N, C-alpha and C positions, 0 to 999 in steps of 0.2 A: 422310332426310333428314325432320325432323318440318313437319307442315303448316305452323306461325308460321313456320320459315325461307323455304317456298316464296311465303311472303307479302313475302319481301323486297324484293320490285320495286315495292311499292305503298307502302312508307315513302317519305316526301316526296311522293309524286304526287298529282296534284287528281284527283282523281275526280267525275265529275258522277251524278250518283243522281239519277233523274226517278222521281215517285212516291216522293219521300225521307219522306212522311210520313204512309205507310202501314205497315201490320205489316212485309210484306219491307222497305219501303224502308227505312226506320226502323232494322230490325235490319241491315241491309248498313252505314248509316253508322254506326252505332254501333261495330260490327264495325271500320271504317273507324279510326274515332278510335282505337282501342286498339292497331292498328298502326302507327301515327302518319302515315298516310296525311293528305291536306288532302281530304275531302269537299266535295259542295256538293251540298247537298237541295234541288232544287227541286221544287215541289208547289203544290195548292192548297189552301186551308185550308179549305176550305167541306164533306166529306167525315161532320165529326164535329164536337162543342161543342169549342169553341174550349181548356175544361178538358183533355179528351181527351189533347192533343197533347202540353201539358207534362205533365201528371200522368201519363198511362199510356203514351204513348209517349215521352216524354223529350225532346220536341222542341217547342223555344220559337219563336217568330218572332225571340225577339232573340240568339237564336247568331249567334255570324258565320258561321256555316257553312249557316245556312239560307237558303234564297231564296224566299221566296212568289211564283210565278208561273204562268202557264199555258203548258203545253208546245207550243200552238197560235203562243203568241208568237218570231216567226222571229227578230226582234230580241234579246230575252232568250237564246232557247237557241245562239243565234249568240255572242254575249257570252261562254256559260258554257263553250261548248266548243272557245271559243279558247284557254282556259286552263287545258284538262284533257288530261289524261295518258290515259284511262280514262271510259268513257260505260256505266252499268248504265242501261236505260232501260226500266225497270220501271211508267212510268207508265202505268194505262188503268184504263177503267172496267169494274172485273174482275167484277162480280157479274152471275149469267149472269139474274138474275130481273130485273131492271132495266135489262137491254141490251134483255131481250125486251118489256119494258113499251115502252121508249125505243129505238128503234132508234139515232134521230136523233143522242141523246149519247153513245152507241157511238160510231157513226161519226165524230162530231166528236172523241170523245177518242182512240180508237184505230188512226183512219185519218190524221188530219188530223196528229194530233200526232204521230206515228208521223213520216209522210213530212216532218214539222217538225224534229225529231230526225235523222232520216237525212239528209234536206240539208244541216244545220250539220254531222253527221259529214261527210259527204264533200268541203265545203270545208275541212275543216280536216284533212282525212287526212296531208296530210304530218307531222304530229305527235301525231297521236290515235295509241294504238299499239292500241287494239281496243275496240268500240264491243259488250257484250252485251245482246240481245234476249230479254228474258222471254217466254217462250210458255208456252203451256199443254197439257196433256194431253187437254183437252175438242179437239183437233185431230183427234183419232183417231175418234171419233164416241162412238156410244152404248156399244158392247164388248156383248158378251155376259152380265155381271152371272155369271159365275163363277170363282171365287174360285183356281180352276188359271190363268186367261186371263191372258197379258200381252202388254201395244204394246211393241214395238219400233220403232226410231226409223225403218226402211225398210218399217213397214207402211202398207197404205192409209191416205188420211185424206180420212174423210167428216165433217164437221165437223156436228152437229147442232142449233146455236144461232148466232144474232148473235153473242154473245161469240166462239164460237169461230171463226166465219167471219171475224170481225176477227182474230183471233192467227193464224191460216193466211195470212190476207193479209199480216200483219205480218212472219211469217218467210221467204217470198216475194220480199217489196219488201227485206228490209234484203240477201239476197243478190244482190237484184239492182243496187241501189243499190251495195252495199260490195264488187261481188264482184269487181272489176278494180284491175288494177295489185297497189297495196300494200298497200291497205284492208286491215285484218283484224277478224271480229267472229267471234261465237260464238252461238248462239241453245240456251235453256236452257229447255225445255219441262217447266214445275211441274206435278207430280201434287198431291194434295190438301194446302195448308198450314195447318196448324193451330200453336198455339202463345199462349201470353203474348207481347204484350200485347193478343190479337185483341178485336176489340169488335164485335160483332155490327150488324147495319144493318136497321130496319124492312121489311118484307115483302121481307127475302131467304130463302132455301133454304138460302144457302152455309154453309161454317162451323159442320160439325154440331158439333164439339168447345165449341164456346162455347158457342152456343144449347145444347144440352142443359145442360151446367155453368152456366150464367144462370136459366136456366129451374127449372133442380132446385134452385138455392140461392132461389130465390123460392117454392117451394112449386107450380111451376107442371107442368103435364102435358110429358111430351116427345113431339112427333111423330113418330111413323114414317111418313115417306113413302112408298108405295107399300107399306106395312108392314116397311119396312129392311132388305129382301131386297140393295138396289144395294150394290155395293164400291167402298171406295174404298183406293188408297194412301194412306196418312197420312204426310206425312215434316214434319218438325218444323221451326218459321222457322230455329231455330239452325242447322241441317242445310243447309236453303235457302241461308242467306246465306254458309255457308262454300263450298260446292260453285258459286254462283254467280263467289266473287270468284275460286276456282280457275279458276273458266274463262277469268276474265278475264285470270290470267297464267299457265296453263299452254301451255307452245307448241303441245302436240298439239291443242290446244282451238281452233285457228285455222279458221274456216272448219266447221266441226263444229258437228250437232245432237243436244244429250244429254237424256234423260230424267234427270229428278232426282225418284227415289223411293224407296223401301226396296225393293222388289221382292216386296213383302207385301199381300197384300189384305185387308179388315178391312171388316166390312157394318158398316151403319150401326146395327142392331140391337145388334153388338157394343158400339159407343160409348156405346150407353145402359146398355149394360151395365156398359162402365166407369165411367161417371159416378152410377151408382145403386150400386155401391160405397160412396160419398160419402155417397152422401144414397139410401139404404134403400126411402124414404117415397115417392120419387120413381114417379106415377102413368105409363103408357105408354097414347097412342092413336095407333091407326091412321087415318091421312088418306091420300086419293090420291097418286100420284107425280106430280109439276110438270112441265110441258112443259118439253122441255130440260134436265130430270135424266136424265141417264144413269146405265144398268145399272152401267155400270163395269166396272174390271179394275185389274190393280195393272202397274207397270214393269217391263220385263225392262233391268234397272241393269247388263246385261252390259258396254255399249259406256263409258259413264261408268264406271264402276270403271276400266277399261284407260286411257281417256284421261288421268283425274285422279288415277288413283291412289287414290283415296278410298271409302269407304264410310260413310253415315249411319252414327250416332251413339246415336242418341236411337230406341227401343221405343214403340211406341201406346202399352204399360201405363203406363211412365214418364211419356212425354208428356202423358197425358192426368191422371194425378194431379199433377203438374206444375199442368199448367192450373186444375185444379180448387184446390189449395191457393193459387194466388198469385191465386185469383179472392177467396178468404175472406179474404186478407193485403189485397186491393185493390174493396173492393165498390164503391168508385167508378165503377170499370168497368164496372158496371150501367148502362145508359142510362136516362135517368126515363120515357120512352116503357114498357119496358118493366115499371118498377114500377106503373105508372098500371095496363098490364092486371094485375099482380098485383094489386092493390086492388080494381079492378071486379069479378075473379073469387072473392073472397072474399066 
């Protein structure tokens, strides 16, 4: 059975996607549209400039399946989930640096928001087929920074940042609230998501492929925090969307926790080298490693492959090249504040 056939249950189904205006959420919404589902993309429109949502993410407040609102709004979430067959809970303050600077905002979005979604899911458990909670590999902690190291789902969880703490709480709370009766849930632990149309945020050190590509495009140096020796398992957003929806519809995924990665570790320095293939003049500057930036490891994807009968399709060489080429075609994705930095640096 090909992958599209496995999504047959989504045809005509209503799927609420929280965080539907972000990179992952918007890609899931687009895929749901192509599958004949009825997505309800809900989220706040304050993370980026308004033009980014329509011209870059392909999400417009005028779309009939777009709902501008906050997941902490209990009335809104109750209404949306009362009409839903599935829920993909991807909304979060997902910037590690911002969560560290502003833990209260992280608690509001990632704790209170998640609880509001789970409460609504529990109230409508009779009609809701499954909720997928989006977690993060950051729950494993720092990692040894060893290209041979792999995180398994049953490994010890030692979160080292505010963001990781909120994600681990979300995992436990999902199992607690939806662990009884006939409720169904799945937990997906994303490793390092990248790919077009990712847009960087000021004062963040996440999303390194996008950071390096945008800085190189403007002639700015590439900063290797900690020398770039940290490793990540870079998983393309197209594969993230596919795996997340498979977790929603695959019977064996019920009440499971799945790593979503490629099983391959790539150093930050290697990403710089991949971007410099397209921008050979880009300079490198070594900078200190920020607080909460893990040394890293890659995913053990054995369980994911067994449960979902699926493996990622996009490798980092291809994915990084796609992003750089997309950025060349979509220069408006580079935020104004980065252009200002480039002008100031001249």
